[in-house]
C-alpha positions as CSV (number, residue, x, y, z in Angstrom):
1,M,-83.9,41.3,-21.6
2,A,-84.8,38.0,-20.0
3,F,-85.0,35.7,-23.1
4,K,-82.2,34.7,-25.5
5,F,-84.3,35.6,-28.6
6,E,-84.8,39.2,-27.4
7,N,-81.1,39.8,-28.0
8,L,-81.1,38.6,-31.6
9,K,-81.1,41.3,-34.2
10,V,-82.6,38.8,-36.7
11,W,-85.6,38.4,-34.4
12,H,-86.2,42.1,-34.3
13,I,-86.0,42.3,-38.1
14,S,-88.5,39.4,-38.3
15,L,-90.9,41.4,-36.3
16,D,-90.6,44.2,-38.8
17,L,-91.3,41.7,-41.6
18,C,-94.5,40.6,-39.7
19,D,-95.7,44.1,-39.5
20,E,-95.0,44.8,-43.2
21,V,-96.7,41.6,-44.3
22,D,-99.7,42.3,-42.1
23,T,-100.1,45.8,-43.5
24,L,-99.8,44.4,-47.0
25,A,-102.3,41.6,-46.4
26,T,-105.0,44.1,-45.4
27,T,-105.0,45.4,-49.0
28,F,-105.6,41.9,-50.5
29,P,-109.1,41.2,-51.9
30,K,-111.6,39.5,-49.6
31,H,-111.7,36.3,-51.7
32,E,-108.0,35.8,-50.7
33,L,-108.9,35.8,-47.0
34,Y,-108.6,32.0,-46.5
35,S,-105.9,31.4,-49.1
36,L,-103.0,33.7,-50.0
37,L,-103.8,36.3,-47.4
38,S,-103.8,33.7,-44.6
39,Q,-100.7,31.9,-46.0
40,I,-98.5,34.9,-46.2
41,R,-99.4,36.0,-42.7
42,R,-98.8,32.6,-41.3
43,A,-95.5,32.3,-43.1
44,A,-94.3,35.7,-41.8
45,N,-95.4,34.9,-38.3
46,S,-93.6,31.6,-38.5
47,V,-90.3,33.4,-39.2
48,S,-90.5,35.2,-35.9
49,L,-92.0,32.4,-33.8
50,N,-89.6,29.8,-34.9
51,I,-86.7,32.0,-33.8
52,V,-88.4,32.3,-30.4
53,E,-89.1,28.6,-30.1
54,G,-85.7,27.5,-31.3
55,S,-83.9,29.8,-29.0
56,T,-85.4,28.1,-26.0
57,G,-84.0,24.7,-27.0
58,L,-81.6,22.8,-24.9
59,T,-79.0,22.2,-27.6
60,N,-77.3,24.2,-30.4
61,A,-78.4,21.5,-32.9
62,E,-82.0,22.0,-32.0
63,F,-81.7,25.8,-32.3
64,R,-80.0,25.3,-35.7
65,R,-82.9,23.1,-36.8
66,F,-85.4,25.8,-35.9
67,L,-83.4,28.4,-37.8
68,V,-83.5,26.2,-40.9
69,I,-87.3,26.1,-40.6
70,T,-87.3,29.8,-40.1
71,N,-85.3,30.2,-43.3
72,R,-87.9,28.1,-45.2
73,S,-90.7,30.2,-43.8
74,A,-89.0,33.4,-45.0
75,L,-88.7,31.9,-48.5
76,E,-92.3,30.9,-48.3
77,V,-93.1,34.6,-47.8
78,V,-91.1,35.4,-51.0
79,G,-93.2,32.8,-52.9
80,C,-96.4,34.4,-51.6
81,L,-95.1,37.8,-52.7
82,Y,-94.5,36.5,-56.2
83,L,-98.1,35.2,-56.3
84,A,-99.4,38.5,-54.9
85,K,-97.5,40.5,-57.5
86,R,-98.7,38.3,-60.4
87,R,-102.3,38.8,-59.1
88,T,-101.6,42.6,-59.0
89,Y,-102.1,42.8,-55.2
90,L,-98.9,44.8,-54.8
91,T,-96.8,47.0,-56.9
92,E,-93.4,46.1,-58.3
93,E,-91.9,48.8,-56.0
94,K,-93.4,47.3,-52.9
95,F,-92.4,43.8,-54.0
96,I,-88.8,44.9,-54.4
97,V,-88.8,46.5,-50.9
98,L,-90.2,43.4,-49.2
99,Y,-88.0,41.1,-51.3
100,N,-84.9,43.0,-50.3
101,Q,-85.9,43.0,-46.7
102,I,-86.3,39.2,-46.7
103,E,-83.1,38.7,-48.6
104,V,-81.2,40.5,-45.8
105,L,-83.1,38.5,-43.2
106,V,-82.3,35.2,-44.9
107,K,-78.6,36.1,-45.2
108,M,-78.6,36.9,-41.5
109,L,-80.3,33.7,-40.7
110,Q,-77.8,31.7,-42.7
111,S,-74.9,33.5,-41.0
112,L,-76.4,32.6,-37.6
113,I,-77.0,29.0,-38.6
114,N,-73.4,28.8,-39.8
115,S,-72.1,30.3,-36.5
116,I,-73.8,27.8,-34.2
117,K,-71.6,24.9,-33.3
118,D,-72.5,21.7,-31.5
119,K,-71.4,21.6,-27.9
């Protein structure tokens, strides 16, 4: 693999999250197209794309900064999931599956953030 991010397990898991969120979003009502549906997709995509963007940085501090942004985007997805559940766009069971997936992702991100030292 040619790029640093391609070797990161956390990036591969973020791609799975993007797929799950995209599938979920197709079930939302049409009136959510430019609000919650768009927001949850953008937040999920941001998780993956910030890992990519940060991994190409010149310094560890810059990579860490992007990973912190990634973490925030993952939590934004959780917030969107709560709204979707309250609006009955997803079941409790599906909520729990996605919540747990994001919880694992966030723990991995935090571990990666903690492991990166300044050079």
